C-alpha positions as CSV (number, residue, x, y, z in Angstrom):
1,M,-0.3,-0.1,-0.1
2,R,3.0,2.2,0.7
3,V,4.1,1.5,-2.5
4,Y,1.2,3.3,-4.2
5,A,1.1,5.9,-1.7
6,C,-3.0,5.6,-1.8
7,P,-4.4,6.3,1.9
8,L,-7.5,4.1,0.8
9,V,-7.5,0.3,2.0
10,E,-10.5,-2.1,0.6
11,I,-10.5,-5.9,2.2
12,T,-12.6,-8.0,-0.4
13,G,-12.3,-11.2,-1.8
14,G,-13.9,-14.3,-0.7
15,E,-15.8,-13.7,2.7
16,P,-12.8,-11.1,4.8
17,L,-15.0,-11.8,7.6
18,L,-14.0,-15.5,7.5
19,Q,-10.7,-14.8,8.7
20,E,-10.0,-13.8,12.1
21,D,-7.2,-12.1,11.2
22,V,-9.3,-9.4,9.7
23,Y,-9.2,-7.6,12.6
24,P,-6.0,-6.8,13.8
25,L,-5.6,-6.3,10.0
26,I,-8.0,-3.1,10.2
27,D,-6.9,-2.4,13.9
28,N,-3.3,-1.7,12.3
29,L,-4.4,0.0,9.1
30,L,-6.8,2.5,11.0
31,L,-3.7,3.1,13.2
32,E,-1.1,4.2,10.3
33,G,-4.1,6.5,9.1
34,Y,-5.6,4.4,6.3
35,E,-9.2,4.8,5.2
36,V,-10.4,1.4,5.5
37,L,-13.1,-0.1,3.5
38,I,-14.4,-4.0,3.7
39,E,-16.7,-5.2,0.9
40,T,-18.6,-8.2,2.8
41,G,-21.2,-10.8,1.3
42,G,-23.6,-10.0,4.0
43,S,-24.2,-13.7,5.6
44,L,-21.9,-12.7,8.7
45,S,-22.5,-9.8,11.4
46,V,-20.8,-6.9,10.3
47,E,-21.0,-5.8,14.2
48,R,-17.2,-6.4,15.4
49,L,-16.1,-4.0,13.0
50,D,-14.5,-0.4,14.3
51,P,-17.3,2.3,13.5
52,R,-14.8,3.7,11.5
53,V,-14.2,1.4,8.7
54,V,-16.5,1.7,5.8
55,K,-18.5,-1.3,5.4
56,I,-20.2,-2.3,1.7
57,L,-22.6,-4.6,2.2
58,D,-23.4,-6.9,-0.6
59,L,-27.1,-7.9,-0.3
60,K,-27.5,-10.8,-2.4
61,A,-30.6,-11.2,-4.8
62,P,-32.3,-14.3,-5.3
63,G,-31.0,-14.6,-9.0
64,S,-27.7,-15.5,-7.3
65,G,-29.5,-18.3,-5.4
66,M,-27.6,-16.9,-2.3
67,D,-30.6,-14.6,-0.8
68,P,-31.1,-17.0,2.1
69,H,-27.8,-16.6,3.3
70,N,-28.4,-12.7,3.7
71,N,-27.9,-11.6,7.4
72,L,-30.6,-8.7,7.7
73,E,-29.3,-7.9,11.2
74,N,-26.6,-6.2,9.8
75,L,-28.6,-3.3,8.6
76,R,-28.7,-2.0,12.4
77,Y,-25.0,-1.6,11.9
78,L,-24.8,0.8,9.0
79,N,-24.5,4.6,8.3
80,K,-24.7,7.2,5.9
81,T,-20.7,6.4,5.3
82,D,-21.8,2.6,4.3
83,Q,-22.6,1.0,1.6
84,I,-25.3,-1.3,0.4
85,K,-24.8,-3.2,-2.8
86,F,-27.6,-5.2,-4.9
87,V,-25.9,-7.3,-8.2
88,V,-28.7,-8.0,-10.1
89,A,-29.0,-10.5,-13.3
90,D,-32.5,-9.7,-14.2
91,R,-35.8,-7.3,-13.9
92,R,-36.7,-9.7,-11.1
93,D,-33.9,-9.1,-8.8
94,Y,-34.2,-5.6,-9.5
95,E,-37.4,-5.5,-8.3
96,W,-36.3,-7.5,-5.2
97,A,-33.9,-5.0,-4.4
98,K,-36.6,-2.1,-4.9
99,R,-38.9,-3.9,-2.2
100,V,-35.8,-4.4,0.1
101,M,-34.9,-1.0,-0.2
102,A,-38.1,0.2,0.7
103,K,-39.4,-2.1,3.4
104,Y,-36.0,-1.3,5.5
105,V,-35.8,2.5,4.6
106,L,-32.4,1.6,3.5
107,T,-31.7,5.3,1.6
108,E,-32.2,7.0,5.1
109,K,-29.6,4.9,6.6
110,T,-26.7,4.4,3.9
111,Q,-25.7,4.7,0.2
112,I,-27.1,2.3,-2.1
113,L,-25.2,0.6,-5.3
114,F,-26.5,-1.4,-8.0
115,S,-24.4,-3.3,-10.7
116,A,-25.5,-5.5,-13.2
117,V,-24.0,-9.1,-13.4
118,L,-21.6,-9.0,-15.9
119,G,-23.0,-11.0,-19.3
120,E,-26.2,-11.2,-17.9
121,L,-27.4,-8.1,-17.8
122,H,-25.9,-4.7,-19.9
123,P,-25.5,-1.9,-17.2
124,R,-27.2,0.2,-19.9
125,E,-30.6,-1.3,-19.0
126,L,-30.1,-1.3,-15.5
127,A,-29.3,1.8,-15.8
128,E,-32.7,3.1,-17.4
129,W,-34.3,1.2,-14.7
130,L,-32.7,3.1,-12.2
131,L,-33.7,6.5,-14.3
132,A,-37.0,5.8,-14.8
133,D,-37.8,4.8,-11.5
134,R,-36.3,8.1,-10.1
135,L,-34.2,5.7,-7.5
136,D,-31.7,7.0,-4.9
137,A,-29.3,4.7,-6.0
138,R,-25.5,4.7,-7.7
139,L,-24.9,2.8,-10.5
140,Q,-21.5,1.1,-10.6
141,V,-19.8,-1.7,-12.7
142,Q,-17.8,-4.4,-11.6
143,L,-14.9,-2.5,-12.8
144,H,-12.7,-5.1,-12.3
145,K,-14.4,-7.7,-14.6
146,Y,-13.6,-5.2,-17.0
147,L,-10.0,-4.6,-16.8
148,W,-9.1,-8.0,-16.4
149,D,-10.2,-11.7,-17.2
150,P,-13.4,-12.0,-15.0
151,N,-12.2,-15.3,-13.4
152,R,-8.8,-13.9,-12.6
153,R,-7.7,-13.9,-8.9
154,G,-6.4,-11.4,-7.1
155,V,-7.2,-8.2,-8.6
């Protein structure tokens, strides 16, 4: 990190909260003055995370087949600097995300991000849905999948 002179570190990849060593890593990074973000799949509790850490919670949509693993208790630990990310494969996933946003009043609690599953939904189509619905959310692409082979690890 020092090599790049970058003051921000994002911890992601697989599920970082499965690694007990992530907590001392975060403590050391914060102590050294880094801004720390952690991207988590949302199945494990984020309660132990230092409040200074920006939490990016990936709520799994039905199209992923992983939605039963969403730990909605995590919503209690989010604030306005944190983010919820919905990666949607189709209109059904998008409508599900809208219902979750409304049910839990998410736009009042945190920032909302939408991404399209690469190869299944074109980002332009997702952008059109967001605009048509005037959804208080940001569109993002999974940039690493455009820059490098989508199956490549460690990027």
